[in-house]
KETOR-304949 format. One record per residue (C-alpha): x, y, z. Coordinates in steps of 0.25 Angstrom, whole numbers, padded with zeros to 4 digits. Layout:
BEGIN
  east north    up
     X     Y     Z
...
//
This chain:
BEGIN
  east north    up
 -0072  0023  0051
 -0082  0031  0044
 -0080  0045  0039
 -0091  0051  0047
 -0085  0046  0060
 -0072  0051  0056
 -0078  0064  0052
 -0084  0065  0067
 -0071  0063  0072
 -0063  0073  0065
 -0070  0084  0071
 -0061  0081  0084
 -0050  0086  0076
 -0053  0099  0074
 -0046  0105  0087
 -0034  0100  0080
 -0035  0108  0068
 -0043  0119  0071
 -0041  0123  0086
 -0045  0136  0092
 -0034  0135  0103
 -0021  0128  0103
 -0013  0125  0116
  0003  0120  0115
  0007  0112  0126
  0022  0113  0129
  0022  0125  0120
  0035  0133  0117
  0039  0145  0109
  0049  0138  0102
  0047  0138  0087
  0056  0126  0085
  0049  0117  0093
  0036  0109  0093
  0032  0114  0105
  0034  0129  0101
  0030  0127  0085
  0016  0128  0087
  0014  0140  0095
  0024  0148  0087
  0016  0142  0075
  0002  0145  0079
  0006  0159  0083
  0014  0163  0071
  0003  0156  0062
 -0008  0164  0069
 -0017  0153  0074
 -0030  0160  0079
 -0033  0151  0090
 -0028  0152  0104
 -0013  0146  0106
 -0010  0141  0121
  0004  0137  0125
  0005  0127  0135
  0019  0127  0143
  0021  0129  0157
  0035  0134  0155
  0030  0146  0148
  0020  0158  0151
  0020  0163  0137
  0025  0158  0124
  0026  0166  0112
  0016  0178  0120
  0006  0166  0123
  0002  0162  0137
  0007  0149  0140
 -0001  0140  0148
  0006  0129  0158
 -0004  0118  0154
 -0015  0116  0145
 -0026  0117  0157
 -0020  0131  0159
 -0025  0136  0145
 -0035  0145  0147
 -0044  0142  0134
 -0048  0130  0128
 -0039  0123  0119
 -0042  0115  0107
 -0030  0110  0102
 -0017  0107  0111
 -0003  0105  0105
  0006  0096  0115
  0021  0098  0113
  0026  0092  0126
  0036  0080  0129
  0029  0065  0127
  0029  0066  0142
  0021  0076  0144
  0010  0074  0132
  0000  0065  0140
 -0001  0076  0152
 -0004  0087  0141
 -0015  0079  0135
 -0022  0075  0147
 -0021  0091  0150
 -0027  0094  0136
 -0038  0084  0139
 -0042  0090  0151
 -0041  0104  0144
 -0051  0099  0133
 -0041  0100  0121
 -0047  0094  0110
 -0035  0092  0100
 -0020  0088  0103
 -0009  0088  0094
  0005  0081  0102
  0017  0085  0095
  0025  0077  0105
  0032  0064  0102
  0035  0053  0110
  0023  0043  0109
  0021  0031  0101
  0031  0035  0091
  0042  0032  0102
  0038  0019  0108
  0029  0010  0118
  0029  0021  0128
  0025  0033  0119
  0014  0025  0113
  0008  0022  0126
  0008  0036  0128
  0001  0039  0115
 -0009  0029  0118
 -0013  0037  0131
 -0014  0049  0120
 -0024  0041  0111
 -0032  0037  0123
 -0033  0053  0129
 -0038  0057  0114
 -0049  0046  0115
 -0053  0050  0128
 -0053  0064  0127
 -0056  0067  0113
 -0045  0075  0110
 -0038  0073  0097
 -0024  0072  0097
 -0014  0074  0085
 -0001  0067  0088
  0008  0064  0096
  0021  0065  0089
  0015  0074  0078
  0018  0088  0072
  0005  0093  0073
 -0006  0101  0065
 -0006  0111  0055
 -0019  0118  0051
 -0019  0130  0042
 -0032  0137  0043
 -0031  0140  0059
 -0015  0141  0057
 -0014  0130  0067
  0000  0127  0068
 -0002  0114  0079
  0011  0108  0075
  0026  0109  0073
  0027  0106  0059
  0019  0118  0052
  0025  0129  0060
  0023  0140  0049
  0010  0144  0039
  0015  0141  0026
  0019  0154  0018
  0013  0149  0004
 -0001  0143  0003
 -0005  0140 -0012
 -0016  0131 -0007
 -0023  0134  0006
 -0031  0124  0013
 -0027  0112  0006
 -0018  0101  0012
 -0021  0094  0025
 -0008  0085  0028
 -0007  0074  0037
  0006  0068  0042
  0010  0056  0051
  0023  0060  0049
  0027  0073  0057
  0040  0077  0050
  0036  0072  0036
  0023  0079  0037
  0030  0092  0041
  0040  0091  0029
  0028  0088  0019
  0021  0099  0025
  0032  0109  0022
  0033  0104  0006
  0019  0105  0004
  0018  0118  0012
  0030  0124  0002
  0020  0120 -0010
  0010  0130 -0004
  0000  0120 -0003
 -0007  0124  0011
 -0010  0114  0022
 -0023  0114  0028
 -0018  0104  0039
 -0006  0097  0042
 -0006  0087  0053
  0005  0078  0058
 -0002  0066  0065
  0009  0061  0075
  0007  0048  0081
 -0009  0049  0079
 -0011  0045  0094
 -0026  0051  0091
 -0029  0058  0078
 -0024  0049  0066
 -0020  0052  0052
 -0034  0050  0047
 -0041  0060  0057
 -0033  0071  0051
 -0035  0065  0036
 -0051  0066  0040
 -0051  0079  0046
 -0043  0086  0033
 -0054  0079  0026
 -0064  0086  0032
 -0057  0099  0033
 -0062  0109  0022
 -0049  0116  0022
 -0041  0104  0016
 -0041  0100  0003
 -0031  0088  0002
 -0027  0080  0013
 -0011  0074  0014
 -0004  0066  0023
  0009  0057  0027
  0003  0045  0032
  0010  0032  0038
 -0002  0025  0044
 -0016  0025  0048
 -0022  0020  0061
 -0036  0020  0058
 -0040  0015  0045
 -0054  0018  0045
 -0052  0032  0050
 -0041  0034  0038
 -0052  0029  0028
 -0063  0037  0033
 -0055  0050  0033
 -0050  0047  0018
 -0065  0046  0014
 -0067  0060  0021
 -0056  0065  0012
 -0062  0058  0000
 -0075  0063  0002
 -0070  0077  0004
 -0061  0075 -0009
 -0049  0079 -0002
 -0036  0071 -0008
 -0027  0064  0002
 -0013  0063 -0001
 -0006  0054  0008
  0009  0051  0009
  0008  0036  0014
  0021  0030  0021
  0024  0016  0023
  0021  0009  0008
  0030 -0002  0012
  0028 -0013  0023
  0039 -0020  0030
  0032 -0033  0030
  0022 -0040  0024
  0009 -0045  0032
  0007 -0059  0033
 -0008 -0064  0032
 -0015 -0076  0031
 -0023 -0071  0019
 -0017 -0066  0005
 -0026 -0053  0008
 -0019 -0051  0022
 -0005 -0052  0016
 -0009 -0042  0005
 -0014 -0032  0013
 -0003 -0022  0019
 -0003 -0008  0026
  0002 -0003  0013
 -0008 -0010  0004
 -0019 -0005  0013
 -0015  0009  0014
 -0014  0009 -0002
 -0028  0003 -0002
 -0034  0015  0006
 -0028  0026 -0001
 -0033  0021 -0014
 -0048  0017 -0007
 -0048  0032 -0002
 -0041  0040 -0013
 -0029  0043 -0004
 -0018  0048 -0014
 -0004  0042 -0008
  0006  0052 -0011
  0020  0046 -0014
  0028  0059 -0011
  0028  0073 -0006
  0030  0078 -0020
  0019  0071 -0025
  0011  0075 -0013
  0014  0090 -0016
  0010  0089 -0032
 -0004  0083 -0028
 -0006  0094 -0019
 -0003  0103 -0031
 -0013  0096 -0040
 -0024  0096 -0029
 -0022  0110 -0026
 -0026  0115 -0039
 -0039  0106 -0040
 -0032  0098 -0050
 -0033  0083 -0047
 -0033  0075 -0059
 -0048  0071 -0064
 -0042  0059 -0071
 -0029  0052 -0076
 -0027  0057 -0089
 -0015  0065 -0091
 -0008  0072 -0102
  0007  0076 -0102
  0014  0089 -0109
  0029  0087 -0109
  0039  0095 -0115
  0046  0082 -0120
  0041  0069 -0125
  0049  0060 -0116
  0044  0067 -0103
  0030  0066 -0108
  0032  0051 -0111
  0038  0049 -0097
  0027  0057 -0090
  0017  0050 -0098
  0024  0035 -0091
  0022  0041 -0078
  0008  0045 -0080
  0004  0032 -0084
  0013  0024 -0073
  0004  0032 -0063
 -0010  0030 -0069
 -0011  0043 -0077
 -0017  0041 -0092
 -0008  0049 -0102
 -0021  0052 -0110
 -0022  0054 -0126
 -0025  0069 -0128
 -0037  0071 -0136
 -0034  0075 -0152
 -0039  0089 -0150
 -0028  0092 -0137
 -0017  0086 -0148
 -0021  0094 -0160
 -0020  0107 -0152
 -0007  0102 -0145
 -0002  0099 -0159
 -0005  0114 -0164
  0003  0119 -0152
  0015  0111 -0151
  0028  0109 -0161
  0027  0096 -0172
  0036  0088 -0163
  0028  0089 -0150
  0018  0078 -0146
  0003  0080 -0144
  0001  0066 -0138
  0000  0065 -0124
  0010  0067 -0118
  0011  0079 -0125
  0026  0083 -0130
  0025  0098 -0129
  0040  0099 -0132
  0049  0110 -0128
  0042  0119 -0136
  0036  0125 -0124
  0049  0132 -0122
  0048  0141 -0134
  0032  0142 -0136
  0026  0150 -0124
  0013  0146 -0121
  0014  0131 -0127
  0015  0123 -0114
  0002  0131 -0109
 -0006  0129 -0121
 -0002  0114 -0123
 -0006  0112 -0108
 -0020  0119 -0108
 -0023  0111 -0120
 -0018  0097 -0115
 -0025  0099 -0101
 -0039  0103 -0108
 -0039  0090 -0114
 -0051  0084 -0109
 -0044  0070 -0108
 -0033  0076 -0099
 -0035  0076 -0084
 -0020  0081 -0080
 -0007  0085 -0087
  0008  0085 -0084
  0015  0094 -0090
  0030  0093 -0091
  0041  0104 -0094
  0054  0111 -0091
  0057  0123 -0085
  0069  0134 -0086
  0073  0142 -0074
  0064  0153 -0072
  0055  0150 -0084
  0041  0149 -0079
  0034  0150 -0093
  0029  0137 -0094
  0026  0137 -0079
  0017  0148 -0080
  0009  0141 -0092
  0006  0129 -0085
  0002  0136 -0073
 -0009  0142 -0081
 -0012  0128 -0087
 -0013  0122 -0074
 -0021  0134 -0068
 -0031  0133 -0079
 -0036  0118 -0078
 -0042  0108 -0068
 -0033  0097 -0073
 -0020  0096 -0066
 -0008  0099 -0073
  0006  0095 -0068
  0018  0101 -0072
  0031  0094 -0073
  0042  0103 -0073
  0056  0101 -0076
  0070  0108 -0078
  0081  0113 -0068
  0079  0111 -0053
  0077  0125 -0050
  0069  0128 -0062
  0059  0117 -0059
  0058  0120 -0044
  0054  0135 -0047
  0045  0129 -0058
  0038  0120 -0047
  0037  0132 -0038
  0030  0140 -0048
  0021  0130 -0052
  0017  0127 -0038
  0014  0141 -0034
  0003  0141 -0045
 -0001  0127 -0039
  0002  0120 -0052
  0007  0106 -0052
  0021  0105 -0054
  0031  0094 -0052
  0046  0090 -0056
  0044  0076 -0053
  0036  0068 -0063
  0032  0056 -0054
  0027  0064 -0043
  0017  0073 -0053
  0012  0060 -0059
  0010  0053 -0047
  0002  0065 -0042
 -0007  0067 -0053
 -0010  0051 -0054
 -0013  0051 -0040
 -0023  0063 -0040
 -0029  0057 -0052
 -0031  0043 -0046
 -0038  0051 -0033
 -0046  0059 -0042
 -0051  0046 -0048
 -0053  0040 -0034
 -0062  0050 -0032
 -0070  0049 -0044
 -0072  0034 -0043
 -0075  0036 -0028
 -0088  0045 -0032
 -0092  0036 -0043
 -0091  0022 -0037
 -0098  0016 -0024
 -0090  0018 -0011
 -0096  0007 -0002
 -0094 -0008 -0003
 -0106 -0015 -0007
 -0113 -0022  0005
 -0112 -0035  0011
 -0124 -0046  0008
 -0135 -0046  0018
 -0132 -0055  0030
 -0116 -0056  0025
 -0111 -0051  0038
 -0119 -0059  0047
 -0115 -0072  0038
 -0100 -0069  0038
 -0101 -0066  0053
 -0106 -0080  0056
 -0095 -0086  0049
 -0084 -0076  0055
 -0089 -0075  0070
 -0081 -0084  0079
 -0069 -0085  0072
 -0056 -0083  0080
 -0046 -0072  0078
 -0037 -0075  0065
 -0047 -0086  0061
 -0046 -0091  0046
 -0059 -0095  0040
 -0058 -0106  0030
 -0061 -0104  0016
 -0075 -0110  0016
 -0078 -0100  0028
 -0072 -0089  0022
 -0080 -0089  0010
 -0093 -0091  0018
 -0089 -0078  0023
 -0087 -0073  0010
 -0100 -0078  0005
 -0107 -0070  0016
 -0103 -0057  0010
 -0107 -0062 -0005
 -0093 -0065 -0010
 -0094 -0077 -0020
 -0088 -0090 -0015
 -0085 -0103 -0021
 -0097 -0115 -0020
 -0091 -0124 -0009
 -0093 -0133  0003
 -0085 -0138  0015
 -0083 -0152  0015
 -0078 -0160  0028
 -0076 -0173  0020
 -0072 -0180  0007
 -0087 -0183  0005
 -0092 -0170  0009
 -0082 -0163 -0001
 -0087 -0173 -0012
 -0102 -0169 -0009
 -0098 -0155 -0010
 -0091 -0156 -0022
 -0103 -0162 -0029
 -0111 -0150 -0024
 -0101 -0139 -0028
 -0099 -0147 -0042
 -0085 -0151 -0047
 -0074 -0147 -0048
 -0072 -0142 -0033
 -0061 -0136 -0026
 -0057 -0144 -0012
 -0050 -0134 -0001
 -0046 -0138  0012
 -0054 -0129  0023
 -0046 -0126  0036
 -0044 -0113  0043
 -0030 -0117  0044
 -0027 -0119  0031
 -0028 -0106  0024
 -0020 -0107  0011
 -0025 -0120  0006
 -0019 -0122 -0008
 -0005 -0120 -0001
 -0007 -0134  0006
 -0015 -0142 -0004
 -0029 -0139  0001
 -0035 -0135 -0011
 -0038 -0145 -0022
 -0046 -0139 -0035
 -0053 -0145 -0046
 -0060 -0157 -0039
 -0068 -0164 -0049
 -0073 -0178 -0043
 -0079 -0184 -0030
 -0067 -0191 -0029
 -0057 -0179 -0030
 -0065 -0172 -0020
 -0062 -0184 -0010
 -0047 -0184 -0014
 -0046 -0170 -0013
 -0052 -0169  0001
 -0043 -0179  0006
 -0032 -0172  0001
 -0034 -0160  0006
 -0037 -0165  0019
 -0023 -0172  0019
 -0015 -0159  0014
 -0022 -0150  0026
 -0017 -0161  0035
 -0003 -0161  0030
 -0001 -0145  0028
 -0010 -0140  0040
 -0010 -0153  0050
 -0019 -0149  0062
 -0028 -0140  0053
 -0043 -0140  0055
 -0049 -0143  0042
 -0063 -0140  0040
 -0065 -0149  0027
 -0062 -0146  0012
 -0069 -0136  0005
 -0076 -0141 -0009
 -0077 -0128 -0018
 -0082 -0126 -0033
 -0071 -0124 -0043
 -0072 -0108 -0048
 -0071 -0105 -0063
 -0059 -0099 -0067
 -0058 -0084 -0063
 -0049 -0072 -0059
 -0043 -0075 -0046
 -0043 -0064 -0035
 -0042 -0061 -0021
 -0051 -0053 -0012
 -0048 -0051  0003
 -0048 -0044  0016
 -0036 -0040  0024
 -0036 -0032  0038
 -0027 -0019  0039
 -0024 -0015  0053
 -0028  0000  0050
 -0038  0000  0039
 -0044 -0014  0042
 -0050 -0023  0032
 -0044 -0023  0018
 -0050 -0029  0005
 -0040 -0035 -0006
 -0043 -0039 -0020
 -0032 -0044 -0030
 -0030 -0054 -0041
 -0027 -0067 -0036
 -0016 -0079 -0039
 -0004 -0072 -0042
 -0008 -0059 -0042
 -0010 -0058 -0025
  0001 -0068 -0024
  0012 -0063 -0030
  0008 -0049 -0035
 -0001 -0044 -0024
 -0011 -0038 -0034
 -0021 -0033 -0024
 -0029 -0022 -0021
 -0034 -0017 -0008
 -0045 -0009  0000
 -0048 -0006  0015
 -0063 -0011  0019
 -0074 -0005  0015
 -0070 -0008  0000
 -0082 -0001 -0010
 -0084 -0004 -0025
 -0074  0006 -0030
 -0063  0001 -0020
 -0066 -0013 -0025
 -0065 -0008 -0040
 -0052 -0001 -0037
 -0046 -0014 -0029
 -0047 -0021 -0043
 -0044 -0011 -0052
 -0029 -0010 -0044
 -0026 -0024 -0047
 -0014 -0026 -0056
 -0020 -0038 -0061
 -0034 -0030 -0063
 -0032 -0034 -0079
 -0035 -0048 -0075
 -0049 -0044 -0069
 -0052 -0037 -0082
 -0049 -0048 -0091
 -0036 -0052 -0097
 -0032 -0060 -0110
 -0046 -0062 -0113
 -0051 -0066 -0099
 -0064 -0060 -0096
 -0064 -0048 -0085
 -0066 -0054 -0071
 -0078 -0050 -0062
 -0073 -0038 -0055
 -0086 -0033 -0051
 -0088 -0047 -0044
 -0073 -0043 -0038
 -0077 -0030 -0033
 -0090 -0035 -0027
 -0082 -0046 -0018
 -0071 -0035 -0014
 -0082 -0027 -0007
 -0088 -0038 -0001
 -0076 -0042  0005
 -0074 -0029  0011
 -0088 -0028  0017
 -0082 -0043  0023
 -0072 -0035  0028
 -0079 -0024  0035
 -0089 -0033  0041
 -0079 -0043  0048
 -0066 -0035  0052
 -0062 -0047  0059
 -0058 -0053  0045
 -0043 -0051  0043
 -0041 -0057  0030
 -0049 -0064  0019
 -0045 -0068  0006
 -0054 -0072 -0006
 -0043 -0079 -0014
 -0045 -0083 -0025
 -0058 -0075 -0028
 -0062 -0080 -0042
 -0066 -0069 -0051
 -0074 -0073 -0065
 -0077 -0065 -0078
 -0085 -0053 -0077
 -0100 -0056 -0071
 -0096 -0070 -0065
 -0091 -0065 -0051
 -0081 -0070 -0043
 -0080 -0081 -0032
 -0071 -0082 -0020
 -0063 -0096 -0022
 -0056 -0095 -0008
 -0056 -0086  0004
 -0050 -0085  0018
 -0054 -0076  0030
 -0045 -0074  0042
 -0051 -0067  0054
 -0043 -0055  0062
//
C-alpha cells in the first residue's frame, strides 16, 4: 500500500478520536463496570460533545436521559461504544449502521479469542464494517482515550492525569488491553502527556497500522509508542511507518514473540533462513523503528525525546566519581555501539586546571569524590565536557546522600542549558535514589539508576538519528529493471504449476533478463552435445545434471568440476546420468549443463523468500559455512532501496571479508548492492516466486563485478 492510499483511508478514523457525540450502548452508572466507566469518565472529564446513554432498563443515568435503543437517540451519533454481551453485539451493530453511526468501539469479548463460533461472529463484524464503511475498534478491547477533547471512550483511562509535564506528546497503541493499561499508568506517573491511547483488541476492522498512521498524521502527537504482537497487513504497516518517518516522529515499539517455536522447512536456503522474527527485525531496521526491550528503557527514551535532545551522533563522554565505574560504563557504551571519544586537548587542559592532581582527564573522566567538597565542581566539569565539539552526548555517574540535592541541581542547570543529551546515573541508598530520580524527572532531566537501560536508550536514539540522516542523504528507490525484463521473465515463468521448481538453467535465464550476471553455459541433451558446448565455452568447464526434481545437485553426485578434455566431458556426462538414476529413479532429466569455471572470488548468497504478512523478502549473506552454520545473513522486505542494500552488507558479521582480509583485495560491494536491488525488483514484479537462491554468487575484487554460479527458483 502507498502512503497516499493510507492517508485517504485515515480520514475515516476521525469519528473515533474527535467525535461530536458519543452513545454508550448497554450503559450503566456503576463506575466499576466497563459499561459504566465511560459514562462516569466522560462526564467527570468534561467531554464537550453530546453524551447519549442507551439502555432500555433505565430512563435516566447520572441525570442524563437514557434511551431504549440507538434508534431512539434524537440527535446524530458519531461514535458508539458497545458494552453489551456478545450475543447482542451484532444486533447493536446493525442498529448503529441503520442510525448512520460512523465509529464503533466494542468492549465486549467472546469472539475470535474464544474459538470457532466466536470467530464466525467476528467475521460478520468485519463484513459489516466493509459493507457500511463504519470504522470499528475491537472487539475485545479497552477502547480509546484522546486528550485534547477529553474523550474517555474506554475503561482503562478513567481519569485525566493530574501531572502533565509534557502535553500533546505520546500516542500509544497496544495489542494487549491489560498490559497496555499498565504501561499507561507507569508512563502517566512520569508526567508524559498522552495525545491518544488505543487498545486495539481483536482488530476485526481497524488494525494497529491504522492507528499508527493516524498518529503519524496527528499534529498533536510527537512520538508514537506501542505494544505489538503481530501485523495483519504488512504493506499497510510499512506505509504507516513511512508516514511517521516523513513527519519526523520516532516510533518506539515493544515487540513480543522474538523466539519461534519451530523452524520453517523450505526447499531453498533463503526459505529456511526467513522467519517471522527475522522479518520483523528487518522491517524495524528498514523503517527506523526503535525496538524497545523494557518499560524502563521506554521511559528513559521518552525523557530524552521530551527535551528535544536526541543524540546527533554516537560519540559519548563519561564523567564518574570513580575510575572503576567509569571503565565499566565505557565497556558498556562500546558494547552498544557508542564511541567513547577522545576529548580535545583544550578540554582536558581545562579539566586538569579544575580537578585534583590524582584525577583523570581522559575519557572516561574520573572527577573523584572532590565534587563532595568543592561546591560547583561537578557543574563546571560537566559544562566543559559537554561543550567539547567532538562530544554528542554525556553520561554522568555520581552518588547521592539523603536530602542532598546540591549535585542534582547542578546537573539540572547543565542539562537545561545544552541541546545535547546528558544522562544522569544516580547511585546510593534506595530512598535517596528514588527521591533524586523524582527530582530530576520533575525537571525533565534524563536520570536512571540502572546502567544498561540508560546506555541502550542513548544508543538506540543515536542509531535512529543516524538512520534519519542517511535516509535524507541517499536514494530511497530501487534501481529500475532493464527494458523488457518483465516481459522476458514472464515468458519463462508463465504456465508453471503451483510449487514448480525451475532448473538452474531456466532460473538463470530469468536472472539474466533482469540484468544479473550469470555464467556462460549451454544445456546438452547428449554426450557429444556436451563436448561441443565445452569447446564453445572454453575449458575447463563444470558439468551439472539438470532436473526440476533434483534440487541440491552436489549432495547426490550431480556436479563435476574442472573438466578439461573432450574425453572427460563424455565420461562426466555418463557418470552424471548414472548418479541421477541411482539417487533419483524416475526423475525427469533435461540433460547436462555445461558451464564455464569461474575464477576465485568471495562466495555469497542472495535470495528471495516469502513472508505471509509482509510479502517478498530479500536476503544476502556470506556463502559457505557462514550461511550453513552461522546464518550470517541480512534481510529486508521488498522494495529494497540502495540505502537498504548497503545497510544489509554492513550488518554482516563477516563484512571484513568483503572489505579485504589478510591481504586479500576488497570485493566488489557495489556490484552486490546492484544485484540485491535487481533481485528485489524481480520479487516485486513476480509475487508468484516463493523462493529464489543465487548460491553461490561469486564476488570478484573491486571493479570486477559478480556472477551467479548457481540458482534456484521455486514458485508459490
